[in-house]
Structures are given as structure tokens and as C-alpha cells.
Kinemage of the C-alpha trace (Angstrom):
@kinemage 1
@onewidth
@group {chain A} dominant
@subgroup {mainchain}
@vectorlist {calphas} color= white
{ca unk a 1} P -0.791 -20.255 16.048
{ca unk a 2} L -1.219 -20.576 19.694
{ca unk a 3} L -2.890 -17.200 21.015
{ca unk a 4} L -1.809 -15.993 24.110
{ca unk a 5} L -2.494 -12.690 25.841
{ca unk a 6} L -3.514 -9.768 24.264
{ca unk a 7} L -0.905 -7.797 22.158
{ca unk a 8} L -0.058 -3.714 22.355
{ca unk a 9} L 1.186 -3.128 19.174
{ca unk a 10} L 2.611 0.046 17.510
{ca unk a 11} L 2.432 0.733 13.891
{ca unk a 12} L 3.885 3.179 12.398
{ca unk a 13} L 4.537 4.895 9.513
{ca unk a 14} L 4.219 8.324 7.768
{ca unk a 15} L 0.938 8.867 6.834
{ca unk a 16} L -2.593 7.249 7.753
{ca unk a 17} L -6.484 6.838 6.294
{ca unk a 18} L -7.565 9.140 5.014
{ca unk a 19} L -4.299 9.947 2.816
{ca unk a 20} L -4.735 7.461 -0.472
{ca unk a 21} L -2.148 4.647 -1.393
{ca unk a 22} L -1.599 1.223 -1.147
{ca unk a 23} L 0.765 1.746 2.141
{ca unk a 24} L -1.607 3.742 3.596
{ca unk a 25} L -4.821 0.773 2.422
{ca unk a 26} L -2.798 -1.693 3.911
{ca unk a 27} L -1.993 -0.330 7.297
{ca unk a 28} L -6.192 -0.103 7.554
{ca unk a 29} L -6.577 -3.490 6.958
{ca unk a 30} L -3.682 -4.886 9.047
{ca unk a 31} L -4.745 -2.683 11.717
{ca unk a 32} L -7.921 -3.360 11.730
{ca unk a 33} L -7.604 -7.112 11.414
{ca unk a 34} L -5.194 -7.634 14.116
{ca unk a 35} L -7.619 -5.452 16.665
{ca unk a 36} L -10.911 -7.890 15.422
{ca unk a 37} L -8.435 -10.712 16.439
{ca unk a 38} L -8.217 -9.361 19.830
{ca unk a 39} L -5.207 -7.016 20.237
{ca unk a 40} L -4.613 -2.977 20.936
{ca unk a 41} L -3.013 -1.567 18.073
{ca unk a 42} L -2.063 2.220 18.090
{ca unk a 43} L -1.229 3.824 14.556
{ca unk a 44} L 1.561 6.122 15.097
{ca unk a 45} L 2.109 8.613 12.264
{ca unk a 46} L 2.339 11.822 10.763
{ca unk a 47} L 0.143 15.131 11.549
{ca unk a 48} L -1.913 16.081 8.899
{ca unk a 49} L -3.819 19.041 8.451
{ca unk a 50} L -7.940 18.794 9.194
{ca unk a 51} L -7.289 15.493 11.228
{ca unk a 52} L -7.282 15.318 14.846
{ca unk a 53} L -3.888 14.424 16.810
{ca unk a 54} L -5.762 11.489 18.635
{ca unk a 55} L -8.673 9.583 17.090
{ca unk a 56} L -10.542 5.740 16.801
{ca unk a 57} L -10.319 4.053 13.188
{ca unk a 58} L -11.977 0.718 12.835
{ca unk a 59} L -10.859 0.255 16.836
{ca unk a 60} L -7.663 1.714 16.217
{ca unk a 61} L -5.839 3.797 18.214
{ca unk a 62} L -4.613 6.748 16.161
{ca unk a 63} L -1.848 9.249 16.895
{ca unk a 64} L -1.034 12.152 14.497
{ca unk a 65} L 2.181 13.683 15.674
{ca unk a 66} L 4.894 16.510 14.029
{ca unk a 67} L 7.741 14.028 14.841
{ca unk a 68} L 6.574 11.264 12.354
{ca unk a 69} L 5.467 13.819 9.313
{ca unk a 70} L 8.473 13.613 7.182
{ca unk a 71} L 7.549 17.075 5.364
{ca unk a 72} L 8.093 19.091 8.781
{ca unk a 73} L 11.448 16.755 9.595
{ca unk a 74} L 12.622 17.533 6.015
{ca unk a 75} L 12.393 21.319 6.234
{ca unk a 76} L 13.653 21.056 9.818
{ca unk a 77} L 16.946 19.304 8.201
{ca unk a 78} L 17.000 21.735 5.072
{ca unk a 79} L 17.269 24.874 8.000
{ca unk a 80} L 20.046 22.765 9.443
{ca unk a 81} L 21.700 22.283 6.158
{ca unk a 82} L 21.960 18.746 6.713
{ca unk a 83} L 20.818 16.589 3.325
{ca unk a 84} L 18.011 14.326 3.602
{ca unk a 85} L 19.409 11.303 3.218
{ca unk a 86} L 21.836 11.826 6.040
{ca unk a 87} L 21.618 10.590 9.375
{ca unk a 88} L 21.605 14.038 11.830
{ca unk a 89} L 22.421 12.612 15.308
{ca unk a 90} L 20.255 15.102 17.431
{ca unk a 91} L 17.474 14.354 15.097
{ca unk a 92} L 17.623 10.484 15.281
{ca unk a 93} L 17.954 11.188 19.610
{ca unk a 94} L 15.124 12.998 19.392
{ca unk a 95} L 13.156 10.497 17.156
{ca unk a 96} L 14.542 8.137 19.585
{ca unk a 97} L 12.996 9.485 22.771
{ca unk a 98} L 9.648 9.952 21.645
{ca unk a 99} L 9.257 6.411 20.417
{ca unk a 100} L 10.697 5.443 24.183
{ca unk a 101} L 8.084 7.949 25.387
{ca unk a 102} L 5.194 6.057 23.489
{ca unk a 103} L 6.196 2.332 23.997
{ca unk a 104} L 6.599 2.885 27.711
{ca unk a 105} L 3.311 4.946 27.907
{ca unk a 106} L 0.874 2.597 25.584
{ca unk a 107} L 2.790 -0.781 27.102
{ca unk a 108} L 3.851 -1.362 23.510
{ca unk a 109} L 5.251 -5.324 22.770
{ca unk a 110} L 6.550 -5.024 19.462
{ca unk a 111} L 7.039 -1.879 16.668
{ca unk a 112} L 5.901 -2.104 13.171
{ca unk a 113} L 7.366 0.420 10.598
{ca unk a 114} L 6.711 0.319 7.325
{ca unk a 115} L 9.132 1.436 4.043
{ca unk a 116} L 11.362 3.344 6.723
{ca unk a 117} L 14.385 2.385 4.205
{ca unk a 118} L 12.845 5.652 2.273
{ca unk a 119} L 13.078 9.435 2.666
{ca unk a 120} L 14.998 9.887 5.752
{ca unk a 121} L 16.969 7.623 8.057
{ca unk a 122} L 16.690 8.689 11.521
{ca unk a 123} L 13.441 6.880 12.265
{ca unk a 124} L 14.791 3.190 11.533
{ca unk a 125} L 18.389 3.835 12.928
{ca unk a 126} L 16.732 5.114 16.153
{ca unk a 127} L 14.238 1.744 16.181
{ca unk a 128} L 17.463 -0.518 15.986
{ca unk a 129} L 19.040 1.789 18.883
{ca unk a 130} L 16.029 0.521 21.111
{ca unk a 131} L 15.913 -3.142 19.478
{ca unk a 132} L 19.390 -3.379 20.774
{ca unk a 133} L 19.050 -1.799 24.013
{ca unk a 134} L 15.561 -2.003 25.305
{ca unk a 135} L 14.747 -5.608 23.468
{ca unk a 136} L 11.986 -4.066 21.975
{ca unk a 137} L 10.899 -6.836 19.147
{ca unk a 138} L 10.617 -4.465 15.788
{ca unk a 139} L 9.697 -5.477 12.222
{ca unk a 140} L 10.112 -3.774 9.029
{ca unk a 141} L 7.461 -3.841 6.024
{ca unk a 142} L 9.024 -3.460 2.761
{ca unk a 143} L 6.543 -1.917 0.199
{ca unk a 144} L 8.410 -1.330 -2.431
{ca unk a 145} L 12.297 -0.838 -3.374
{ca unk a 146} L 13.088 1.892 -4.821
{ca unk a 147} L 16.936 1.865 -6.847
{ca unk a 148} L 18.414 4.499 -4.800
{ca unk a 149} L 21.211 4.239 -2.316
{ca unk a 150} L 19.219 4.915 0.569
{ca unk a 151} L 16.950 2.237 0.804
{ca unk a 152} L 19.701 -0.642 0.744
{ca unk a 153} L 22.119 1.392 2.717
{ca unk a 154} L 19.629 1.717 5.457
{ca unk a 155} L 18.770 -1.813 5.099
{ca unk a 156} L 22.465 -2.681 5.533
{ca unk a 157} L 22.610 -0.071 8.695
{ca unk a 158} L 19.312 -1.092 10.081
{ca unk a 159} L 18.676 -4.547 12.303
{ca unk a 160} L 14.742 -5.641 12.721
{ca unk a 161} L 13.501 -8.742 14.303
{ca unk a 162} L 11.916 -9.543 10.850
{ca unk a 163} L 11.809 -7.599 7.842
{ca unk a 164} L 8.577 -8.161 6.090
{ca unk a 165} L 8.177 -8.223 1.899
{ca unk a 166} L 4.534 -7.531 0.612
{ca unk a 167} L 4.921 -9.997 -2.239
{ca unk a 168} L 7.759 -11.949 -4.220
{ca unk a 169} L 8.781 -9.311 -6.789
{ca unk a 170} L 9.459 -7.000 -3.507
{ca unk a 171} L 11.189 -9.489 -1.896
{ca unk a 172} L 13.458 -10.084 -5.783
{ca unk a 173} L 13.691 -6.532 -5.482
{ca unk a 174} L 15.595 -6.481 -2.420
{ca unk a 175} L 17.517 -9.424 -2.347
{ca unk a 176} L 19.328 -7.917 -5.857
{ca unk a 177} L 20.196 -5.154 -3.855
{ca unk a 178} L 20.748 -5.757 -0.643
{ca unk a 179} L 23.981 -8.071 0.788
{ca unk a 180} L 22.943 -11.117 2.541
{ca unk a 181} L 19.387 -9.665 3.902
{ca unk a 182} L 18.592 -12.387 6.470
{ca unk a 183} L 15.386 -12.668 8.455
{ca unk a 184} L 12.886 -11.879 5.388
{ca unk a 185} L 9.590 -13.518 5.298
{ca unk a 186} L 6.861 -12.678 2.159
{ca unk a 187} L 3.404 -12.167 3.769
{ca unk a 188} L 1.208 -11.464 1.070
{ca unk a 189} L -1.269 -8.825 0.649
{ca unk a 190} L -4.451 -9.252 1.738
{ca unk a 191} L -7.909 -7.405 1.427
{ca unk a 192} L -11.458 -7.088 2.864
{ca unk a 193} L -13.576 -9.595 1.513
{ca unk a 194} L -16.294 -8.126 3.302
{ca unk a 195} L -15.896 -4.950 2.742
{ca unk a 196} L -15.126 -5.503 -0.892
{ca unk a 197} L -18.271 -8.060 -1.781
{ca unk a 198} L -19.951 -8.701 -4.742
{ca unk a 199} L -23.437 -8.217 -3.885
{ca unk a 200} L -22.612 -4.474 -3.811
{ca unk a 201} L -24.135 -2.605 -7.318
{ca unk a 202} L -23.341 0.661 -6.537
{ca unk a 203} L -26.939 1.810 -7.842
{ca unk a 204} L -26.746 4.671 -5.631
{ca unk a 205} L -23.383 6.227 -6.677
{ca unk a 206} L -24.008 5.321 -10.265
{ca unk a 207} L -27.479 8.027 -10.059
{ca unk a 208} L -24.918 10.657 -8.056
{ca unk a 209} L -22.600 10.159 -11.117
{ca unk a 210} L -25.151 10.521 -13.968
{ca unk a 211} L -24.181 7.196 -15.219
{ca unk a 212} L -27.575 5.090 -14.611
{ca unk a 213} L -28.182 3.086 -17.452
{ca unk a 214} L -24.234 3.013 -18.423
{ca unk a 215} L -21.735 0.704 -18.462
{ca unk a 216} L -18.953 1.592 -16.047
{ca unk a 217} L -14.681 0.864 -16.427
{ca unk a 218} L -13.256 1.855 -12.998
{ca unk a 219} L -9.410 2.817 -12.880
{ca unk a 220} L -8.871 3.289 -9.749
{ca unk a 221} L -5.569 5.154 -9.203
{ca unk a 222} L -3.714 7.967 -7.994
{ca unk a 223} L -3.064 10.214 -10.746
{ca unk a 224} L 0.411 9.504 -10.752
{ca unk a 225} L 2.850 9.126 -13.984
{ca unk a 226} L 3.499 5.416 -13.465
{ca unk a 227} L -0.043 4.666 -12.990
{ca unk a 228} L -1.111 4.518 -16.564
{ca unk a 229} L -3.952 6.708 -16.635
{ca unk a 230} L -3.402 7.873 -19.642
{ca unk a 231} L -2.752 4.459 -21.221
{ca unk a 232} L -6.539 3.812 -20.328
{ca unk a 233} L -7.543 7.444 -21.785
{ca unk a 234} L -6.165 6.514 -25.202
{ca unk a 235} L -7.608 2.839 -25.035
{ca unk a 236} L -11.356 4.486 -23.786
{ca unk a 237} L -11.132 6.983 -27.038
{ca unk a 238} L -10.473 3.520 -29.292
{ca unk a 239} L -13.434 2.268 -28.329
{ca unk a 240} L -15.950 4.945 -27.056
{ca unk a 241} L -17.728 5.416 -30.605
{ca unk a 242} L -18.248 1.622 -30.524
{ca unk a 243} L -19.717 1.267 -27.269
{ca unk a 244} L -21.728 4.373 -26.574
{ca unk a 245} L -23.115 3.149 -23.718
{ca unk a 246} L -19.917 3.075 -21.832
{ca unk a 247} L -18.396 5.969 -19.237
{ca unk a 248} L -14.728 5.799 -17.954
{ca unk a 249} L -14.116 6.646 -14.064
{ca unk a 250} L -10.765 7.785 -12.855
{ca unk a 251} L -10.438 8.213 -9.402
{ca unk a 252} L -8.278 11.286 -8.514
{ca unk a 253} L -6.988 12.151 -5.066
{ca unk a 254} L -4.774 15.028 -4.023
{ca unk a 255} L -4.542 13.020 -0.448
{ca unk a 256} L -1.071 11.281 -1.572
{ca unk a 257} L 2.362 10.779 -0.121
{ca unk a 258} L 3.467 13.046 -3.396
{ca unk a 259} L 7.729 13.328 -1.860
{ca unk a 260} L 9.067 14.232 -5.503
{ca unk a 261} L 5.580 16.736 -6.292
{ca unk a 262} L 4.050 14.455 -9.366
{ca unk a 263} L 0.759 15.002 -9.097
{ca unk a 264} L 0.004 18.283 -10.399
{ca unk a 265} L 1.230 17.948 -13.887
{ca unk a 266} L 0.108 14.725 -14.211
{ca unk a 267} L -3.772 15.448 -13.717
{ca unk a 268} L -3.787 18.493 -16.151
{ca unk a 269} L -1.796 15.926 -18.687
{ca unk a 270} L -4.934 13.539 -17.844
{ca unk a 271} L -7.409 16.434 -18.313
{ca unk a 272} L -5.960 17.862 -21.257
{ca unk a 273} L -6.004 14.449 -23.143
{ca unk a 274} L -10.231 14.295 -22.464
{ca unk a 275} L -10.566 17.841 -23.411
{ca unk a 276} L -8.602 17.157 -26.840
{ca unk a 277} L -10.713 13.816 -27.628
{ca unk a 278} L -13.987 15.718 -26.690
{ca unk a 279} L -14.810 13.206 -24.038
{ca unk a 280} L -15.977 15.383 -21.269
{ca unk a 281} L -19.026 13.807 -21.215
{ca unk a 282} L -18.111 10.415 -20.928
{ca unk a 283} L -14.784 10.966 -18.272
{ca unk a 284} L -15.921 10.901 -15.265
{ca unk a 285} L -12.641 11.863 -12.732
{ca unk a 286} L -13.280 12.421 -8.764
{ca unk a 287} L -11.721 11.277 -5.561
{ca unk a 288} L -13.983 8.595 -3.323
{ca unk a 289} L -13.744 7.970 -0.023
{ca unk a 290} L -12.289 4.281 0.878
{ca unk a 291} L -14.912 3.306 3.177
{ca unk a 292} L -18.046 5.167 1.919
{ca unk a 293} L -17.552 5.208 -1.730
{ca unk a 294} L -14.426 3.065 -3.149
{ca unk a 295} L -16.434 -0.185 -2.615
{ca unk a 296} L -19.685 0.512 -4.043
{ca unk a 297} L -17.039 1.945 -6.849
{ca unk a 298} L -16.394 -1.414 -7.672
{ca unk a 299} L -19.939 -2.511 -7.390
{ca unk a 300} L -20.970 0.165 -10.211
{ca unk a 301} L -18.093 -1.371 -12.437
{ca unk a 302} L -18.474 -3.968 -15.092
{ca unk a 303} L -14.607 -3.900 -15.789
{ca unk a 304} L -11.923 -2.438 -13.864
{ca unk a 305} L -8.445 -1.122 -15.445
{ca unk a 306} L -4.924 -1.189 -13.980
{ca unk a 307} L -2.370 -0.497 -16.890
{ca unk a 308} L 0.199 0.468 -14.950
{ca unk a 309} L 3.219 1.585 -16.728
{ca unk a 310} L 6.202 1.812 -13.502
{ca unk a 311} L 6.927 -1.427 -11.474
{ca unk a 312} L 3.529 -2.273 -9.416
{ca unk a 313} L 5.241 -3.512 -6.072
{ca unk a 314} L 2.184 -5.547 -5.957
{ca unk a 315} L -1.086 -3.546 -6.449
{ca unk a 316} L -4.077 -3.803 -4.162
{ca unk a 317} L -6.542 -2.985 -6.907
{ca unk a 318} L -6.376 -6.757 -8.301
{ca unk a 319} L -6.910 -8.066 -5.152
{ca unk a 320} L -10.413 -5.495 -4.534
{ca unk a 321} L -11.687 -5.581 -7.752
{ca unk a 322} L -11.605 -9.537 -7.786
{ca unk a 323} L -13.435 -9.685 -4.214
{ca unk a 324} L -16.218 -7.115 -5.866
{ca unk a 325} L -16.387 -9.988 -8.648
{ca unk a 326} L -15.371 -7.754 -11.591
{ca unk a 327} L -12.677 -8.623 -13.991
{ca unk a 328} L -9.486 -7.211 -14.378
{ca unk a 329} L -6.920 -6.085 -16.464
{ca unk a 330} L -3.549 -4.944 -15.531
{ca unk a 331} L -0.164 -4.943 -17.558
{ca unk a 332} L 2.793 -6.928 -17.049
{ca unk a 333} L 4.325 -5.062 -14.321
{ca unk a 334} L 6.179 -6.109 -10.999
{ca unk a 335} L 3.855 -8.094 -8.678
{ca unk a 336} L 0.373 -7.670 -10.482
{ca unk a 337} L 1.140 -10.753 -11.776
{ca unk a 338} L 1.385 -12.149 -8.632
{ca unk a 339} L -2.272 -11.789 -7.806
{ca unk a 340} L -3.755 -11.690 -11.302
{ca unk a 341} L -4.591 -15.073 -13.380
{ca unk a 342} L -4.625 -14.629 -16.974
{ca unk a 343} L -7.148 -15.444 -18.896
{ca unk a 344} L -9.234 -16.841 -15.629
{ca unk a 345} L -9.552 -13.947 -13.558
{ca unk a 346} L -8.959 -11.189 -16.068
{ca unk a 347} L -6.204 -10.290 -18.642
{ca unk a 348} L -2.251 -9.192 -18.504
{ca unk a 349} L -1.469 -7.416 -21.217
{ca unk a 350} L 2.008 -5.304 -21.908
{ca unk a 351} L 3.055 -1.409 -20.936
{ca unk a 352} L 1.385 1.548 -22.847
{ca unk a 353} L -0.207 -0.850 -25.420
{ca unk a 354} L -3.233 0.956 -25.585
{ca unk a 355} L -4.600 -0.696 -28.453
{ca unk a 356} L -4.394 -4.184 -27.272
{ca unk a 357} L -6.258 -2.926 -23.963
{ca unk a 358} L -8.859 -1.784 -25.725
{ca unk a 359} L -8.942 -4.993 -27.511
{ca unk a 360} L -9.620 -6.395 -24.121
{ca unk a 361} L -12.308 -4.167 -23.479
{ca unk a 362} L -14.036 -4.708 -26.382
{ca unk a 363} L -13.764 -8.444 -25.464
{ca unk a 364} L -15.091 -8.035 -22.220
{ca unk a 365} L -17.585 -5.398 -23.637
{ca unk a 366} L -18.888 -7.910 -26.111
{ca unk a 367} L -19.188 -10.791 -24.362
{ca unk a 368} L -20.703 -10.097 -20.722
{ca unk a 369} L -20.936 -13.907 -19.704
{ca unk a 370} L -16.796 -14.048 -20.170
{ca unk a 371} L -16.652 -10.526 -17.884
{ca unk a 372} L -19.007 -12.453 -15.266
{ca unk a 373} L -17.639 -15.986 -15.374
{ca unk a 374} L -13.884 -13.797 -14.891
{ca unk a 375} L -15.407 -12.082 -12.203
{ca unk a 376} L -16.619 -14.974 -9.986
{ca unk a 377} L -13.531 -16.974 -10.757
{ca unk a 378} L -11.306 -13.602 -9.386
{ca unk a 379} L -13.468 -13.622 -6.533
{ca unk a 380} L -12.900 -17.626 -5.120
{ca unk a 381} L -9.194 -16.871 -6.323
{ca unk a 382} L -9.224 -13.987 -3.527
{ca unk a 383} L -11.053 -15.878 -1.128
{ca unk a 384} L -8.493 -18.952 -1.313
{ca unk a 385} L -5.251 -16.583 -0.888
{ca unk a 386} L -5.655 -12.756 -0.286
{ca unk a 387} L -8.123 -12.271 2.416
{ca unk a 388} L -6.476 -9.609 5.262
{ca unk a 389} L -7.660 -12.205 7.875
{ca unk a 390} L -4.872 -14.608 6.838
{ca unk a 391} L -2.424 -11.390 6.277
{ca unk a 392} L -2.689 -10.637 9.858
{ca unk a 393} L -2.593 -14.099 11.272
{ca unk a 394} L 0.776 -14.583 9.643
{ca unk a 395} L 1.598 -11.370 10.744
{ca unk a 396} L 0.695 -11.467 14.008
{ca unk a 397} L 2.676 -15.232 14.208
{ca unk a 398} L 6.241 -13.070 13.539
{ca unk a 399} L 5.332 -10.834 16.567
{ca unk a 400} L 4.607 -13.335 18.651
{ca unk a 401} L 7.704 -15.288 18.110
{ca unk a 402} L 10.059 -12.399 18.202
{ca unk a 403} L 8.535 -12.378 21.984
{ca unk a 404} L 11.155 -12.606 24.956
{ca unk a 405} L 14.275 -11.979 23.165
{ca unk a 406} L 16.705 -10.513 25.178
{ca unk a 407} L 18.457 -6.830 24.064
{ca unk a 408} L 21.045 -7.599 21.659
{ca unk a 409} L 23.324 -5.575 23.613
{ca unk a 410} L 23.154 -7.895 25.664
{ca unk a 411} L 23.678 -10.961 23.993
{ca unk a 412} L 27.233 -12.532 23.830
{ca unk a 413} L 28.964 -11.894 20.337
{ca unk a 414} L 26.449 -10.003 18.922
{ca unk a 415} L 27.640 -8.132 15.377
{ca unk a 416} L 25.664 -5.758 13.225
{ca unk a 417} L 24.693 -8.113 10.429
{ca unk a 418} L 20.749 -7.256 9.183
{ca unk a 419} L 18.658 -9.611 10.753
{ca unk a 420} L 21.676 -11.817 12.144
{ca unk a 421} L 23.845 -12.446 15.496
{ca unk a 422} L 27.228 -13.854 14.721
{ca unk a 423} L 29.654 -15.129 16.816
{ca unk a 424} L 32.390 -12.605 15.830
{ca unk a 425} L 32.306 -8.618 16.909
{ca unk a 426} L 32.247 -5.098 14.817
């Protein structure tokens, strides 16, 4: 890609760090690397209690506003007796005006939205109008495809210069649900290989958690039912007596987008499992700050597990684990098999199979040389295919390719078709 002038990019989503989740981690990595490549990046995201309206993180200009907070807009729609998945024209007009003001004030060259095929339709519809009328290049990254009407309906009604799928599994889901998806590009996730690195040992964090001298199994995941923490706890129960020097560490956070309110009930279930199996002194559950502690958490781990029971769209945990030089055990779930090489960088097992998970844990705990070999292979695998620099360069190339396009409404013979201009009229 031939570089030219600096780009001013508006990256827009409902949430941003310190909210925890795969989308938010992806945003942080992509934005920070685009800044590192010499661009200006503005993250336009939803307001968050305790966070300032304006801040700078890793060189990213972060703007938190109420009109990007989906809970606030949903409450407004409910008060107006408008269904969440229905377009409310006055709200769409308001969102459009807010975006136009932001684009003008910050001299934005491209708008990159994330998961605007979910939750509320007004954002994607507003950006479609802006693309048509003003020629501002717009992009949509799809992090997952839920099997609901709103997802495929919005993808058929909105227009983007490019749709970016974060993996082949997500791309396949989209093709299965959307007719003629058009301009879709697969840009695989990437990870910060400087932040997650085998040289981090995590001894300070180990001491803080009272785990000095212990071996650690790490399950880094939000406490949502489909993340498979129950499988991990059950497998750990099976190996705990055999390996008294091993502890289980599970990340636990409330700072997530919990749209359908799954978090509390599942947390209670996991805590109950720990108590019922007398594992309280062997299991640590606490939140880890992404910048300050999560790399150390991987560093102190001997094995990382991620036995998702749902369909994982892609999964950043395996990339972080492999970048940290740790063996990773995952389930045959969605996009997890796009990164983990079974028997080489870790193990791939069936979903909900706690017995086989216990078997694979036993193999790695009994054979440290195998765990070390898999960790080294994982690091090499990530360096070759899954760096955030590669990801950001591919995305920036898409931005630059779209520049200079005339507004769609000024083009002859334009028609609504996802990412396509045809020679017929609607």
C-alpha cells in the first residue's frame, strides 16, 4: 500500500475500554495501531458511568456521548412506544445530524462502525444516508452474526463501502443469512505481540493473588453462559486432587455489554459450583485490567483454557495465549479453529466435554516439555499470521481505496444493493 496523507478516522461503537469484550479489545488494538501508523483516530462511543466525556488512550481521542449509548436510546424508544428493532425516523434524523456535526468538527475522512447490524437500526441507517448524500466512506465490521431478523434485515437495508468480517466463520454466517452480501472482505483479528509476550512471567501478580509456587490454569472470559466457565470448573474438579499444586484463575468482570442480562445468574451458578465442590481455596475469580494486569495474568499461567459452549465468532483469547507463549485448549466452536492448530499450538476438543478437557489438562500438567513446545509453536504462529499491525495495515488499505468516491446520490443509475451500484433504479 502506498501511504499518502494522514487519515482522520471515526471509529464508532456502543462501548470502548474499560468495557470488557472481544469487540472492545479489537477496537483498542485496531485504533492504537492505526495511530501508530500515523493516522488520527477518534473513537465515538457510548457514555459510561465514571468515565470522562473526552479522554485520550494510547493516542486515541475518545469521545463518550449519550446518543451512542444503546441503553439510553432503547429507553427513549420504549417511552415513545417504538419497538427496539423498528426504525424511529425522528431518532434516525437526530443520530444523522450528530454524526454530521462530528464529521465536520473533526474533519473525518472515513467512518468505521462496529456491529451496527445489532441492537438498534438508527445508527446504520443514518450512516447509509450520510454515505449516499455526502460521499463519506463508511465501513462496517461484523464481529458476529446472531440468528435474528434485525441482523440480516439491516445488512440488506444499509450500504457500506466495505463490510469487514473478522474471520471465515463470521463470513460464512453472513453469507448464509444475507442474500448477495457483495463487498465483503475478511480481515482476521490481530493481537498486540509486544503487550502479550512470553517474557512476562507474572510473578508480581502471582504473589498478590497468593499463588507463589503454584501452577496456574487460566480461563480468561466474561462470565456469560456460552463462555464455558462451568466446563472449566467441572474439569478442574476432576484434576484438583491429582495436582494439589495447581490453582484455577477465572477472570470476572461486570464491565460488559450485557444486552439480555445474562451475567448475574451465571455468576451465581459458577460461585455455587466452586462452593459445592470445596474448591474455594483453589479457585481465584476476579477482574483483570486489560492494560495493567491481563498480560501478567497470561504470564503467570501454565495453561490457558477457553472451552466455549456456544458458537465463538473468532475468539481473541487464543491469540493472546499463543502470543504469551502458552498452550491453549479450546472447543470446536465457530472461529476458534481458525487460530488454534490442534496438537501443535494446543488442543481442540468437543463442546461441553469436561472429561476430555480434564484429560488434556492432565497431559500438559504431567508433561511440562509438551506445554512449553506448544507455547513456542503458538508464539511463532501468531507472529506469522495474527499481529495487530497486519490487521491495521489491511484495514487502512480499505480506507484509502474508498477515498475519492462521489456521493452515491450523484452517481448515475444507483440502486440499493448491499455494497453495489447497479444500472437500474429502485
